[in-house]
Short mmCIF file of the C-alpha atoms (twelve columns), coordinates in Angstrom:
data_MODEL
# 
_entry.id   MODEL 
# 
loop_
_atom_site.group_PDB 
_atom_site.id 
_atom_site.type_symbol 
_atom_site.label_atom_id 
_atom_site.label_alt_id 
_atom_site.label_comp_id 
_atom_site.label_asym_id 
_atom_site.label_seq_id 
_atom_site.Cartn_x 
_atom_site.Cartn_y 
_atom_site.Cartn_z 
_atom_site.pdbx_PDB_model_num 
ATOM 1   C CA . MET A 1   12.158  -43.281 -20.684 1 
ATOM 2   C CA . SER A 2   13.478  -41.708 -17.452 1 
ATOM 3   C CA . ARG A 3   12.688  -38.147 -16.490 1 
ATOM 4   C CA . SER A 4   16.182  -36.927 -17.372 1 
ATOM 5   C CA . GLY A 5   15.963  -38.779 -20.669 1 
ATOM 6   C CA . ILE A 6   13.152  -36.470 -21.741 1 
ATOM 7   C CA . ALA A 7   15.425  -33.423 -21.613 1 
ATOM 8   C CA . ILE A 8   18.413  -35.253 -23.164 1 
ATOM 9   C CA . SER A 9   16.443  -36.574 -26.146 1 
ATOM 10  C CA . ALA A 10  15.034  -33.098 -26.791 1 
ATOM 11  C CA . MET A 11  18.515  -31.564 -26.821 1 
ATOM 12  C CA . ASN A 12  20.097  -34.211 -29.060 1 
ATOM 13  C CA . GLY A 13  18.416  -32.779 -32.129 1 
ATOM 14  C CA . MET A 14  19.749  -29.252 -31.564 1 
ATOM 15  C CA . PRO A 15  22.682  -27.853 -33.554 1 
ATOM 16  C CA . TRP A 16  25.860  -27.131 -31.587 1 
ATOM 17  C CA . SER A 17  25.559  -23.365 -32.222 1 
ATOM 18  C CA . VAL A 18  22.242  -23.340 -30.364 1 
ATOM 19  C CA . LEU A 19  23.611  -25.407 -27.476 1 
ATOM 20  C CA . ARG A 20  26.506  -22.970 -27.012 1 
ATOM 21  C CA . ARG A 21  24.041  -20.131 -26.524 1 
ATOM 22  C CA . GLU A 22  21.969  -22.295 -24.186 1 
ATOM 23  C CA . TRP A 23  24.785  -23.010 -21.721 1 
ATOM 24  C CA . SER A 24  22.447  -22.612 -18.741 1 
ATOM 25  C CA . LEU A 25  20.201  -25.289 -20.228 1 
ATOM 26  C CA . LEU A 26  23.222  -27.563 -20.645 1 
ATOM 27  C CA . ILE A 27  24.249  -27.033 -17.016 1 
ATOM 28  C CA . GLY A 28  20.704  -27.720 -15.851 1 
ATOM 29  C CA . THR A 29  20.507  -30.911 -17.907 1 
ATOM 30  C CA . VAL A 30  23.829  -32.192 -16.553 1 
ATOM 31  C CA . LEU A 31  22.674  -31.457 -13.020 1 
ATOM 32  C CA . LEU A 32  19.359  -33.200 -13.645 1 
ATOM 33  C CA . VAL A 33  21.087  -36.314 -15.026 1 
ATOM 34  C CA . THR A 34  23.399  -36.350 -11.990 1 
ATOM 35  C CA . LEU A 35  20.426  -36.246 -9.629  1 
ATOM 36  C CA . GLU A 36  18.622  -39.001 -11.523 1 
ATOM 37  C CA . VAL A 37  21.419  -41.546 -12.061 1 
ATOM 38  C CA . SER A 38  23.211  -41.153 -8.731  1 
ATOM 39  C CA . HIS A 39  22.219  -41.265 -5.081  1 
ATOM 40  C CA . VAL A 40  23.678  -37.846 -4.313  1 
ATOM 41  C CA . LEU A 41  20.303  -36.466 -3.215  1 
ATOM 42  C CA . ASP A 42  19.676  -39.372 -0.807  1 
ATOM 43  C CA . TRP A 43  23.196  -38.897 0.566   1 
ATOM 44  C CA . LEU A 44  22.807  -35.149 0.919   1 
ATOM 45  C CA . VAL A 45  19.654  -35.212 3.064   1 
ATOM 46  C CA . LEU A 46  21.527  -37.323 5.647   1 
ATOM 47  C CA . GLN A 47  24.336  -34.785 6.036   1 
ATOM 48  C CA . ASN A 48  24.620  -31.806 8.376   1 
ATOM 49  C CA . SER A 49  22.678  -28.603 7.873   1 
ATOM 50  C CA . ALA A 50  25.553  -26.766 6.166   1 
ATOM 51  C CA . LEU A 51  25.809  -29.367 3.393   1 
ATOM 52  C CA . VAL A 52  22.027  -29.518 2.975   1 
ATOM 53  C CA . LEU A 53  21.846  -25.748 2.596   1 
ATOM 54  C CA . GLY A 54  24.836  -25.800 0.219   1 
ATOM 55  C CA . GLY A 55  23.104  -28.334 -1.994  1 
ATOM 56  C CA . LEU A 56  19.890  -26.341 -1.836  1 
ATOM 57  C CA . LEU A 57  21.780  -23.180 -2.821  1 
ATOM 58  C CA . LEU A 58  23.380  -24.936 -5.804  1 
ATOM 59  C CA . LEU A 59  20.048  -26.242 -7.059  1 
ATOM 60  C CA . SER A 60  18.403  -22.848 -6.504  1 
ATOM 61  C CA . LEU A 61  21.151  -21.126 -8.507  1 
ATOM 62  C CA . SER A 62  20.646  -23.588 -11.337 1 
ATOM 63  C CA . VAL A 63  16.895  -22.929 -11.283 1 
ATOM 64  C CA . LEU A 64  17.470  -19.161 -11.394 1 
ATOM 65  C CA . LEU A 65  19.860  -19.469 -14.359 1 
ATOM 66  C CA . LEU A 66  17.277  -21.551 -16.195 1 
ATOM 67  C CA . ALA A 67  14.579  -19.063 -15.247 1 
ATOM 68  C CA . ARG A 68  16.609  -16.240 -16.779 1 
ATOM 69  C CA . ARG A 69  16.884  -18.100 -20.078 1 
ATOM 70  C CA . ILE A 70  13.210  -19.097 -20.008 1 
ATOM 71  C CA . ALA A 71  12.288  -15.439 -19.512 1 
ATOM 72  C CA . HIS A 72  14.431  -14.535 -22.524 1 
ATOM 73  C CA . HIS A 73  12.606  -16.974 -24.804 1 
ATOM 74  C CA . ALA A 74  9.211   -16.070 -23.331 1 
ATOM 75  C CA . ASP A 75  9.905   -12.414 -24.088 1 
ATOM 76  C CA . HIS A 76  10.581  -13.144 -27.755 1 
ATOM 77  C CA . LEU A 77  7.630   -15.508 -27.950 1 
ATOM 78  C CA . ALA A 78  5.385   -12.757 -26.583 1 
ATOM 79  C CA . GLU A 79  6.626   -10.463 -29.365 1 
ATOM 80  C CA . HIS A 80  5.487   -12.976 -31.972 1 
ATOM 81  C CA . LEU A 81  2.163   -13.914 -30.372 1 
ATOM 82  C CA . GLY A 82  1.179   -10.432 -29.191 1 
ATOM 83  C CA . GLU A 83  -0.665  -9.522  -26.009 1 
ATOM 84  C CA . PRO A 84  -2.293  -10.927 -24.005 1 
ATOM 85  C CA . LEU A 85  -1.478  -14.359 -25.483 1 
ATOM 86  C CA . GLY A 86  2.262   -13.819 -25.111 1 
ATOM 87  C CA . THR A 87  2.253   -13.533 -21.331 1 
ATOM 88  C CA . LEU A 88  -0.390  -16.249 -20.968 1 
ATOM 89  C CA . VAL A 89  2.051   -18.776 -22.443 1 
ATOM 90  C CA . LEU A 90  4.599   -18.058 -19.723 1 
ATOM 91  C CA . THR A 91  1.961   -17.908 -16.976 1 
ATOM 92  C CA . GLY A 92  0.480   -21.240 -18.014 1 
ATOM 93  C CA . SER A 93  3.899   -22.855 -18.167 1 
ATOM 94  C CA . VAL A 94  5.281   -21.507 -14.899 1 
ATOM 95  C CA . ILE A 95  2.294   -22.658 -12.826 1 
ATOM 96  C CA . VAL A 96  3.581   -26.174 -13.507 1 
ATOM 97  C CA . ILE A 97  6.722   -25.272 -11.534 1 
ATOM 98  C CA . GLU A 98  4.683   -24.307 -8.498  1 
ATOM 99  C CA . LEU A 99  2.501   -27.399 -8.642  1 
ATOM 100 C CA . ALA A 100 5.595   -29.618 -8.988  1 
ATOM 101 C CA . LEU A 101 7.348   -27.975 -6.036  1 
ATOM 102 C CA . VAL A 102 4.325   -27.948 -3.731  1 
ATOM 103 C CA . SER A 103 3.229   -31.481 -4.640  1 
ATOM 104 C CA . SER A 104 6.750   -32.868 -4.245  1 
ATOM 105 C CA . THR A 105 7.178   -31.270 -0.831  1 
ATOM 106 C CA . MET A 106 3.712   -32.387 0.310   1 
ATOM 107 C CA . LEU A 107 4.533   -35.961 -0.647  1 
ATOM 108 C CA . THR A 108 7.854   -36.008 1.240   1 
ATOM 109 C CA . GLY A 109 9.100   -34.998 4.642   1 
ATOM 110 C CA . GLU A 110 6.548   -34.412 7.373   1 
ATOM 111 C CA . ARG A 111 3.729   -33.340 5.046   1 
ATOM 112 C CA . ASN A 112 3.489   -29.807 6.384   1 
ATOM 113 C CA . PRO A 113 -0.258  -28.916 6.292   1 
ATOM 114 C CA . THR A 114 0.466   -25.184 5.860   1 
ATOM 115 C CA . LEU A 115 2.983   -25.533 3.001   1 
ATOM 116 C CA . ALA A 116 0.464   -24.843 0.222   1 
ATOM 117 C CA . ARG A 117 -0.930  -21.830 2.094   1 
ATOM 118 C CA . ASP A 118 2.557   -20.467 2.790   1 
ATOM 119 C CA . SER A 119 3.573   -21.008 -0.841  1 
ATOM 120 C CA . MET A 120 0.522   -19.228 -2.249  1 
ATOM 121 C CA . PHE A 121 0.884   -16.343 0.180   1 
ATOM 122 C CA . SER A 122 4.599   -16.089 -0.601  1 
ATOM 123 C CA . VAL A 123 3.940   -15.970 -4.341  1 
ATOM 124 C CA . LEU A 124 1.363   -13.211 -3.831  1 
ATOM 125 C CA . MET A 125 3.638   -11.124 -1.617  1 
ATOM 126 C CA . ILE A 126 6.741   -11.586 -3.769  1 
ATOM 127 C CA . VAL A 127 4.867   -10.752 -6.963  1 
ATOM 128 C CA . LEU A 128 2.609   -7.951  -5.730  1 
ATOM 129 C CA . THR A 129 5.165   -6.175  -3.516  1 
ATOM 130 C CA . GLY A 130 8.738   -6.971  -4.538  1 
ATOM 131 C CA . VAL A 131 8.449   -7.759  -8.236  1 
ATOM 132 C CA . LYS A 132 5.734   -5.205  -8.981  1 
ATOM 133 C CA . GLY A 133 7.555   -2.580  -6.914  1 
ATOM 134 C CA . ILE A 134 10.769  -3.030  -8.894  1 
ATOM 135 C CA . SER A 135 8.834   -3.164  -12.175 1 
ATOM 136 C CA . LEU A 136 7.093   0.161   -11.452 1 
ATOM 137 C CA . ILE A 137 10.413  1.775   -10.584 1 
ATOM 138 C CA . LEU A 138 11.972  0.512   -13.831 1 
ATOM 139 C CA . ALA A 139 8.986   1.701   -15.879 1 
ATOM 140 C CA . ALA A 140 9.042   5.128   -14.206 1 
ATOM 141 C CA . ARG A 141 12.764  5.527   -14.839 1 
ATOM 142 C CA . PHE A 142 12.270  4.561   -18.470 1 
ATOM 143 C CA . GLN A 143 9.649   7.285   -18.676 1 
ATOM 144 C CA . LYS A 144 12.093  9.888   -17.301 1 
ATOM 145 C CA . GLN A 145 14.890  9.124   -19.776 1 
ATOM 146 C CA . GLY A 146 16.167  12.293  -21.422 1 
ATOM 147 C CA . ARG A 147 13.836  14.621  -19.514 1 
ATOM 148 C CA . THR A 148 15.309  17.727  -17.916 1 
ATOM 149 C CA . VAL A 149 12.060  19.288  -16.670 1 
ATOM 150 C CA . PRO A 150 9.709   18.107  -13.875 1 
ATOM 151 C CA . MET A 151 7.342   15.305  -14.840 1 
ATOM 152 C CA . GLN A 152 3.738   16.175  -15.686 1 
ATOM 153 C CA . LEU A 153 0.831   13.778  -15.147 1 
ATOM 154 C CA . GLU A 154 0.687   12.949  -18.847 1 
ATOM 155 C CA . ASP A 155 4.434   12.143  -18.803 1 
ATOM 156 C CA . MET A 156 4.075   9.392   -16.216 1 
ATOM 157 C CA . ALA A 157 3.954   5.728   -17.232 1 
ATOM 158 C CA . SER A 158 0.398   4.709   -18.128 1 
ATOM 159 C CA . LEU A 159 -1.294  1.374   -17.594 1 
ATOM 160 C CA . ASN A 160 -4.536  0.032   -19.015 1 
ATOM 161 C CA . GLN A 161 -6.755  0.647   -16.001 1 
ATOM 162 C CA . GLY A 162 -9.639  -1.534  -17.220 1 
ATOM 163 C CA . GLY A 163 -7.544  -4.689  -17.479 1 
ATOM 164 C CA . SER A 164 -5.584  -3.981  -14.305 1 
ATOM 165 C CA . SER A 165 -8.786  -3.436  -12.316 1 
ATOM 166 C CA . ALA A 166 -10.261 -6.697  -13.633 1 
ATOM 167 C CA . TYR A 167 -7.146  -8.575  -12.534 1 
ATOM 168 C CA . ILE A 168 -7.061  -6.985  -9.074  1 
ATOM 169 C CA . ASN A 169 -10.781 -7.522  -8.466  1 
ATOM 170 C CA . LEU A 170 -10.478 -11.241 -9.153  1 
ATOM 171 C CA . ILE A 171 -7.208  -11.575 -7.204  1 
ATOM 172 C CA . THR A 172 -8.845  -9.818  -4.237  1 
ATOM 173 C CA . THR A 173 -11.927 -12.043 -4.419  1 
ATOM 174 C CA . MET A 174 -9.922  -15.267 -4.530  1 
ATOM 175 C CA . SER A 175 -7.464  -14.092 -1.856  1 
ATOM 176 C CA . VAL A 176 -10.279 -13.464 0.608   1 
ATOM 177 C CA . LEU A 177 -12.091 -16.723 -0.194  1 
ATOM 178 C CA . VAL A 178 -8.945  -18.851 -0.055  1 
ATOM 179 C CA . LEU A 179 -6.636  -17.264 2.522   1 
ATOM 180 C CA . ILE A 180 -8.757  -15.151 4.894   1 
ATOM 181 C CA . LEU A 181 -12.314 -16.500 5.072   1 
ATOM 182 C CA . PRO A 182 -11.254 -20.023 6.227   1 
ATOM 183 C CA . ASN A 183 -10.231 -18.457 9.556   1 
ATOM 184 C CA . PHE A 184 -13.879 -17.591 10.169  1 
ATOM 185 C CA . SER A 185 -15.360 -20.886 9.007   1 
ATOM 186 C CA . THR A 186 -17.340 -22.726 11.695  1 
ATOM 187 C CA . ASP A 187 -17.632 -26.073 9.908   1 
ATOM 188 C CA . SER A 188 -14.019 -27.108 10.579  1 
ATOM 189 C CA . SER A 189 -11.836 -27.222 13.679  1 
ATOM 190 C CA . GLU A 190 -8.834  -25.663 11.880  1 
ATOM 191 C CA . ALA A 191 -8.404  -22.701 9.549   1 
ATOM 192 C CA . ASN A 192 -9.996  -24.639 6.725   1 
ATOM 193 C CA . TYR A 193 -13.335 -25.557 5.192   1 
ATOM 194 C CA . SER A 194 -15.167 -28.851 5.408   1 
ATOM 195 C CA . VAL A 195 -14.883 -31.287 2.491   1 
ATOM 196 C CA . PRO A 196 -18.102 -30.145 0.723   1 
ATOM 197 C CA . ILE A 197 -17.015 -26.491 0.904   1 
ATOM 198 C CA . ASN A 198 -13.553 -27.449 -0.345  1 
ATOM 199 C CA . TRP A 199 -15.100 -29.081 -3.411  1 
ATOM 200 C CA . LEU A 200 -17.233 -25.988 -3.952  1 
ATOM 201 C CA . LEU A 201 -14.096 -23.818 -3.658  1 
ATOM 202 C CA . THR A 202 -12.365 -26.031 -6.219  1 
ATOM 203 C CA . ALA A 203 -15.224 -25.621 -8.692  1 
ATOM 204 C CA . VAL A 204 -15.401 -21.865 -8.100  1 
ATOM 205 C CA . SER A 205 -11.641 -21.443 -8.571  1 
ATOM 206 C CA . LEU A 206 -11.527 -23.353 -11.848 1 
ATOM 207 C CA . GLY A 207 -14.762 -21.797 -13.127 1 
ATOM 208 C CA . LEU A 208 -13.695 -18.211 -12.417 1 
ATOM 209 C CA . TYR A 209 -10.282 -18.767 -13.982 1 
ATOM 210 C CA . ALA A 210 -11.800 -20.276 -17.131 1 
ATOM 211 C CA . ALA A 211 -14.282 -17.392 -17.390 1 
ATOM 212 C CA . PHE A 212 -11.502 -14.846 -16.937 1 
ATOM 213 C CA . LEU A 213 -9.329  -16.412 -19.640 1 
ATOM 214 C CA . ARG A 214 -12.268 -16.291 -22.036 1 
ATOM 215 C CA . PHE A 215 -12.795 -12.668 -21.033 1 
ATOM 216 C CA . GLN A 216 -9.101  -11.851 -21.518 1 
ATOM 217 C CA . VAL A 217 -8.556  -13.394 -24.951 1 
ATOM 218 C CA . GLY A 218 -12.058 -12.702 -26.273 1 
ATOM 219 C CA . SER A 219 -14.129 -9.588  -26.717 1 
ATOM 220 C CA . TYR A 220 -12.329 -7.662  -23.945 1 
ATOM 221 C CA . ARG A 221 -8.746  -8.405  -24.936 1 
ATOM 222 C CA . ASN A 222 -8.113  -4.699  -25.641 1 
ATOM 223 C CA . LEU A 223 -8.364  -4.071  -21.901 1 
ATOM 224 C CA . PHE A 224 -5.123  -6.021  -21.484 1 
ATOM 225 C CA . MET A 225 -3.195  -4.355  -24.299 1 
ATOM 226 C CA . GLU A 226 -0.551  -1.660  -23.860 1 
ATOM 227 C CA . MET A 227 -1.904  1.893   -23.867 1 
ATOM 228 C CA . PRO A 228 -1.303  3.501   -27.314 1 
ATOM 229 C CA . GLU A 229 0.871   6.354   -25.998 1 
ATOM 230 C CA . GLN A 230 2.940   3.950   -23.898 1 
ATOM 231 C CA . LEU A 231 3.421   1.558   -26.806 1 
ATOM 232 C CA . ALA A 232 4.443   4.393   -29.112 1 
ATOM 233 C CA . LEU A 233 7.029   5.662   -26.617 1 
ATOM 234 C CA . SER A 234 8.427   2.166   -26.097 1 
ATOM 235 C CA . ARG A 235 8.817   1.574   -29.833 1 
ATOM 236 C CA . GLU A 236 10.362  4.997   -30.330 1 
ATOM 237 C CA . THR A 237 12.914  4.625   -27.540 1 
ATOM 238 C CA . THR A 238 13.914  0.985   -27.949 1 
ATOM 239 C CA . SER A 239 14.945  -0.646  -31.177 1 
ATOM 240 C CA . GLN A 240 15.422  -4.197  -29.971 1 
ATOM 241 C CA . ALA A 241 14.364  -6.726  -32.573 1 
ATOM 242 C CA . PRO A 242 13.599  -10.334 -31.717 1 
ATOM 243 C CA . GLU A 243 16.488  -12.672 -32.296 1 
ATOM 244 C CA . GLY A 244 16.287  -14.930 -35.235 1 
ATOM 245 C CA . GLY A 245 15.075  -18.441 -34.688 1 
ATOM 246 C CA . SER A 246 15.555  -21.626 -36.546 1 
ATOM 247 C CA . GLY A 247 14.516  -21.520 -40.160 1 
ATOM 248 C CA . SER A 248 11.457  -19.412 -40.908 1 
ATOM 249 C CA . SER A 249 9.677   -20.041 -37.604 1 
ATOM 250 C CA . PRO A 250 11.377  -18.031 -34.819 1 
ATOM 251 C CA . ALA A 251 8.276   -18.389 -32.650 1 
ATOM 252 C CA . LEU A 252 8.584   -22.178 -32.824 1 
ATOM 253 C CA . HIS A 253 12.304  -21.900 -32.065 1 
ATOM 254 C CA . HIS A 254 11.801  -19.842 -28.906 1 
ATOM 255 C CA . GLY A 255 8.748   -21.837 -27.872 1 
ATOM 256 C CA . LEU A 256 10.632  -25.137 -28.112 1 
ATOM 257 C CA . LEU A 257 13.627  -23.883 -26.129 1 
ATOM 258 C CA . MET A 258 11.338  -22.353 -23.493 1 
ATOM 259 C CA . LEU A 259 9.477   -25.661 -23.172 1 
ATOM 260 C CA . ILE A 260 12.692  -27.679 -22.808 1 
ATOM 261 C CA . GLY A 261 13.966  -25.216 -20.209 1 
ATOM 262 C CA . LEU A 262 10.712  -25.515 -18.251 1 
ATOM 263 C CA . VAL A 263 10.867  -29.320 -18.320 1 
ATOM 264 C CA . VAL A 264 14.421  -29.323 -16.947 1 
ATOM 265 C CA . LEU A 265 13.545  -26.658 -14.365 1 
ATOM 266 C CA . VAL A 266 10.438  -28.501 -13.169 1 
ATOM 267 C CA . LEU A 267 12.310  -31.796 -12.780 1 
ATOM 268 C CA . ILE A 268 15.131  -30.139 -10.817 1 
ATOM 269 C CA . ALA A 269 12.646  -28.221 -8.684  1 
ATOM 270 C CA . GLU A 270 10.736  -31.414 -7.962  1 
ATOM 271 C CA . SER A 271 13.927  -32.936 -6.539  1 
ATOM 272 C CA . MET A 272 14.273  -29.980 -4.184  1 
ATOM 273 C CA . GLY A 273 11.167  -30.776 -2.145  1 
ATOM 274 C CA . LEU A 274 12.907  -33.075 0.329   1 
ATOM 275 C CA . LEU A 275 15.905  -30.730 0.652   1 
ATOM 276 C CA . ILE A 276 13.651  -27.773 1.434   1 
ATOM 277 C CA . GLU A 277 11.779  -29.701 4.114   1 
ATOM 278 C CA . THR A 278 14.999  -31.142 5.596   1 
ATOM 279 C CA . GLY A 279 16.830  -27.818 5.656   1 
ATOM 280 C CA . ILE A 280 13.962  -25.981 7.342   1 
ATOM 281 C CA . THR A 281 13.470  -28.740 9.942   1 
ATOM 282 C CA . ASP A 282 17.158  -29.216 10.789  1 
ATOM 283 C CA . LEU A 283 17.739  -25.524 11.373  1 
ATOM 284 C CA . GLY A 284 14.555  -25.110 13.382  1 
ATOM 285 C CA . LEU A 285 13.374  -22.312 11.097  1 
ATOM 286 C CA . PRO A 286 9.719   -21.278 10.683  1 
ATOM 287 C CA . SER A 287 7.863   -23.495 8.215   1 
ATOM 288 C CA . SER A 288 6.780   -20.356 6.346   1 
ATOM 289 C CA . LEU A 289 10.365  -20.007 5.072   1 
ATOM 290 C CA . GLY A 290 9.801   -23.147 3.013   1 
ATOM 291 C CA . GLY A 291 6.889   -21.406 1.346   1 
ATOM 292 C CA . LEU A 292 9.060   -18.307 0.799   1 
ATOM 293 C CA . LEU A 293 11.746  -20.338 -0.980  1 
ATOM 294 C CA . VAL A 294 9.152   -22.133 -3.094  1 
ATOM 295 C CA . GLY A 295 7.644   -18.758 -3.965  1 
ATOM 296 C CA . VAL A 296 10.997  -17.295 -5.075  1 
ATOM 297 C CA . LEU A 297 11.716  -20.249 -7.336  1 
ATOM 298 C CA . VAL A 298 8.193   -20.241 -8.755  1 
ATOM 299 C CA . VAL A 299 8.093   -16.572 -9.754  1 
ATOM 300 C CA . ALA A 300 11.684  -16.304 -11.001 1 
ATOM 301 C CA . PRO A 301 10.946  -16.705 -14.756 1 
ATOM 302 C CA . GLU A 302 7.965   -14.362 -14.637 1 
ATOM 303 C CA . ALA A 303 9.777   -11.825 -12.462 1 
ATOM 304 C CA . LEU A 304 12.669  -11.597 -14.923 1 
ATOM 305 C CA . ASN A 305 10.227  -11.335 -17.820 1 
ATOM 306 C CA . ALA A 306 8.346   -8.541  -16.028 1 
ATOM 307 C CA . PHE A 307 11.592  -6.649  -15.358 1 
ATOM 308 C CA . GLN A 308 12.577  -6.873  -19.026 1 
ATOM 309 C CA . SER A 309 9.202   -5.540  -20.150 1 
ATOM 310 C CA . ALA A 310 9.150   -2.714  -17.586 1 
ATOM 311 C CA . ASN A 311 12.688  -1.706  -18.521 1 
ATOM 312 C CA . ARG A 312 11.420  -1.129  -22.073 1 
ATOM 313 C CA . GLY A 313 8.473   0.912   -20.824 1 
ATOM 314 C CA . GLU A 314 5.913   -1.827  -21.531 1 
ATOM 315 C CA . VAL A 315 3.960   -1.402  -18.308 1 
ATOM 316 C CA . GLN A 316 0.880   -3.426  -19.178 1 
ATOM 317 C CA . ARG A 317 2.829   -6.433  -20.408 1 
ATOM 318 C CA . SER A 318 4.778   -6.413  -17.155 1 
ATOM 319 C CA . LEU A 319 1.555   -6.214  -15.108 1 
ATOM 320 C CA . ASN A 320 -0.129  -8.923  -17.196 1 
ATOM 321 C CA . THR A 321 2.756   -11.227 -16.309 1 
ATOM 322 C CA . LEU A 322 2.620   -10.415 -12.589 1 
ATOM 323 C CA . TYR A 323 -1.133  -10.447 -12.152 1 
ATOM 324 C CA . GLY A 324 -1.444  -13.572 -14.281 1 
ATOM 325 C CA . SER A 325 1.024   -15.347 -11.995 1 
ATOM 326 C CA . SER A 326 -0.894  -14.314 -8.871  1 
ATOM 327 C CA . LEU A 327 -4.257  -15.295 -10.304 1 
ATOM 328 C CA . SER A 328 -3.122  -18.690 -11.575 1 
ATOM 329 C CA . THR A 329 -1.523  -19.388 -8.195  1 
ATOM 330 C CA . LEU A 330 -4.835  -18.814 -6.417  1 
ATOM 331 C CA . CYS A 331 -7.151  -20.447 -8.955  1 
ATOM 332 C CA . LEU A 332 -5.067  -23.474 -9.961  1 
ATOM 333 C CA . THR A 333 -2.889  -24.316 -6.962  1 
ATOM 334 C CA . VAL A 334 -5.832  -24.447 -4.545  1 
ATOM 335 C CA . PRO A 335 -7.766  -27.172 -6.411  1 
ATOM 336 C CA . ALA A 336 -4.550  -29.169 -6.908  1 
ATOM 337 C CA . VAL A 337 -3.476  -29.152 -3.254  1 
ATOM 338 C CA . LEU A 338 -6.997  -29.793 -1.953  1 
ATOM 339 C CA . MET A 339 -7.323  -32.874 -4.169  1 
ATOM 340 C CA . LEU A 340 -3.790  -34.001 -3.272  1 
ATOM 341 C CA . GLY A 341 -4.551  -33.552 0.423   1 
ATOM 342 C CA . GLU A 342 -7.615  -35.797 0.103   1 
ATOM 343 C CA . TRP A 343 -5.588  -38.385 -1.801  1 
ATOM 344 C CA . ILE A 344 -2.735  -38.640 0.736   1 
ATOM 345 C CA . HIS A 345 -5.056  -38.026 3.721   1 
ATOM 346 C CA . THR A 346 -3.270  -34.854 4.807   1 
ATOM 347 C CA . ASP A 347 -5.005  -31.778 6.168   1 
ATOM 348 C CA . VAL A 348 -4.487  -28.617 4.105   1 
ATOM 349 C CA . VAL A 349 -4.684  -25.469 6.227   1 
ATOM 350 C CA . LEU A 350 -5.598  -22.439 4.116   1 
ATOM 351 C CA . GLY A 351 -6.305  -19.602 6.569   1 
ATOM 352 C CA . LEU A 352 -3.495  -17.119 7.192   1 
ATOM 353 C CA . GLU A 353 -2.309  -15.913 10.582  1 
ATOM 354 C CA . PRO A 354 -3.745  -12.515 11.665  1 
ATOM 355 C CA . MET A 355 -0.529  -10.602 10.878  1 
ATOM 356 C CA . GLU A 356 -0.275  -12.156 7.425   1 
ATOM 357 C CA . SER A 357 -3.935  -11.399 6.728   1 
ATOM 358 C CA . LEU A 358 -3.308  -7.753  7.566   1 
ATOM 359 C CA . LEU A 359 -0.243  -7.588  5.296   1 
ATOM 360 C CA . LEU A 360 -2.193  -9.175  2.458   1 
ATOM 361 C CA . ALA A 361 -5.046  -6.686  2.907   1 
ATOM 362 C CA . LEU A 362 -2.586  -3.759  2.857   1 
ATOM 363 C CA . THR A 363 -0.951  -5.133  -0.296  1 
ATOM 364 C CA . LEU A 364 -4.283  -5.509  -2.098  1 
ATOM 365 C CA . VAL A 365 -5.106  -1.881  -1.258  1 
ATOM 366 C CA . LEU A 366 -1.753  -0.583  -2.535  1 
ATOM 367 C CA . VAL A 367 -1.803  -2.505  -5.842  1 
ATOM 368 C CA . ARG A 368 -5.244  -1.223  -6.813  1 
ATOM 369 C CA . PRO A 369 -4.928  1.262   -9.730  1 
ATOM 370 C CA . ILE A 370 -6.331  4.726   -9.023  1 
ATOM 371 C CA . SER A 371 -5.315  7.195   -11.712 1 
ATOM 372 C CA . GLY A 372 -3.987  4.882   -14.417 1 
ATOM 373 C CA . ARG A 373 -0.535  6.455   -14.008 1 
ATOM 374 C CA . VAL A 374 2.375   5.078   -11.970 1 
ATOM 375 C CA . SER A 375 5.484   6.597   -10.415 1 
ATOM 376 C CA . GLU A 376 8.590   5.444   -8.546  1 
ATOM 377 C CA . LEU A 377 6.864   6.271   -5.266  1 
ATOM 378 C CA . ASP A 378 4.179   3.646   -6.001  1 
ATOM 379 C CA . GLY A 379 6.923   1.063   -6.447  1 
ATOM 380 C CA . LEU A 380 8.767   2.138   -3.299  1 
ATOM 381 C CA . MET A 381 5.637   1.762   -1.155  1 
ATOM 382 C CA . LEU A 382 5.151   -1.790  -2.391  1 
ATOM 383 C CA . LEU A 383 8.832   -2.614  -1.870  1 
ATOM 384 C CA . THR A 384 8.605   -1.355  1.711   1 
ATOM 385 C CA . VAL A 385 5.778   -3.769  2.483   1 
ATOM 386 C CA . GLY A 386 7.719   -6.593  0.837   1 
ATOM 387 C CA . VAL A 387 10.915  -5.902  2.819   1 
ATOM 388 C CA . VAL A 388 9.000   -5.793  6.119   1 
ATOM 389 C CA . TRP A 389 7.261   -9.070  5.240   1 
ATOM 390 C CA . VAL A 390 10.565  -10.844 4.460   1 
ATOM 391 C CA . ALA A 391 12.100  -9.499  7.678   1 
ATOM 392 C CA . LEU A 392 9.171   -10.867 9.674   1 
ATOM 393 C CA . GLN A 393 9.631   -14.285 8.072   1 
ATOM 394 C CA . VAL A 394 13.306  -14.421 9.031   1 
ATOM 395 C CA . VAL A 395 12.807  -13.104 12.572  1 
# 
C-alpha cells in the first residue's frame, strides 16, 4: 500500500458526519494524494523561487491546519488520560514530525551538515521563548479575569515548581552537552565530537530520557500535576466539557483521529524537505532559516495545545507540553541524526555559533522558575528574546 493509501483507508471507515467536522483532515489527505500520484513536486522544484515559495507556503498552511485539529484532539485525549500521560501522548507523536522533516531534508538537496543543529536550536528557541512567552501571558490574563484590585502574590498563576525545575535541569544539561560543548571538543576538526563520543552521547541521551519518563509517570508524577489552587480556579471559571466521541469510547475516538492527522501531517511534511532546501538555496538565504521553518512546523501542534491549556488557566499542562517538546527534541533527535549521518556518510555539526550559544544561555536563565508564580512580564521578557532571535535569522 502507498503512503497516501494509509490515510485514505483509515478515513474510509469514518461516518460522513465525522468527516464534515474534520475538513482540515480531508484537505490534507487530498493534498497528500496529489503529491503522491502526480509529479507536481518534481515539477515545482525546477521552477523559479516565487513558485517554490508559493508551494512551500501552501504546504505549510496545510500542515498548520492539521496541527490545529491535532491539538484539538490531543486536548480532549489529555482530559481523558489525565496528567502527565495526556501531554506525553502528543509529545511522543509530534517528535515523529521532526524526525521525518529532518531526515527527509538530510537525505535530499545538498545534505546540509548543520540542518539538525539548526532545527533543534530553532525548536528550543520557538518553544522556550515565543510559545512559552505567549502561554504565560495567556495564563496571567486568565488569572486577572474579573479582578478590579491590584494582583497579590497569591493571585498570580502558579506552576508546580518541582516538576518545572526537573524539566529545566535536564533541558539545560542536554543543551550544553549537545549544542555548546562540541565547540570546545578537541577530538574533532569541526564543532562536533568524534565517533566514539557521538555513540556515548547517543546512549546518554536515550538513557536520560528513559529515566526521566519513568520518573515522570512513576513515583514522582505529582510533581507534574496542576497545583490544587490553579486546578480549582480553572474548573470554577471554565465549564468546557470534552466533546463526545464515537460510541462509549471518546478517548479512542479522539486518539484515532489524532493519529490519522499525524500520519497525514508527517507524510506531507516529509515531502517538504526538498522544497525547503531548494527555496533556501535559490534565494541565497542563511541555512539556519531552513531550521527555523522546520522548527515552526514541528512545534505547531504542541504550541496550539499549550495555548489552549494556558487560556484555561492550566499552567502546568501548558508547561508540560512545551518542556516535553524541548526535551524530546534534544534526547531523541540527536541519536537519530547522528546514526543517519553515519549511514549516509554526512558530517553532522552540532556546536552552535557564539551568538546563538549566548542566546540559548540567556533563554535557559529566563525560563528557570524562581518563585513558582508567573506574570505577564515573565512572558514578555521571553517574547523579546524570541523576536530578537528571529530578526537575527532574517538579517
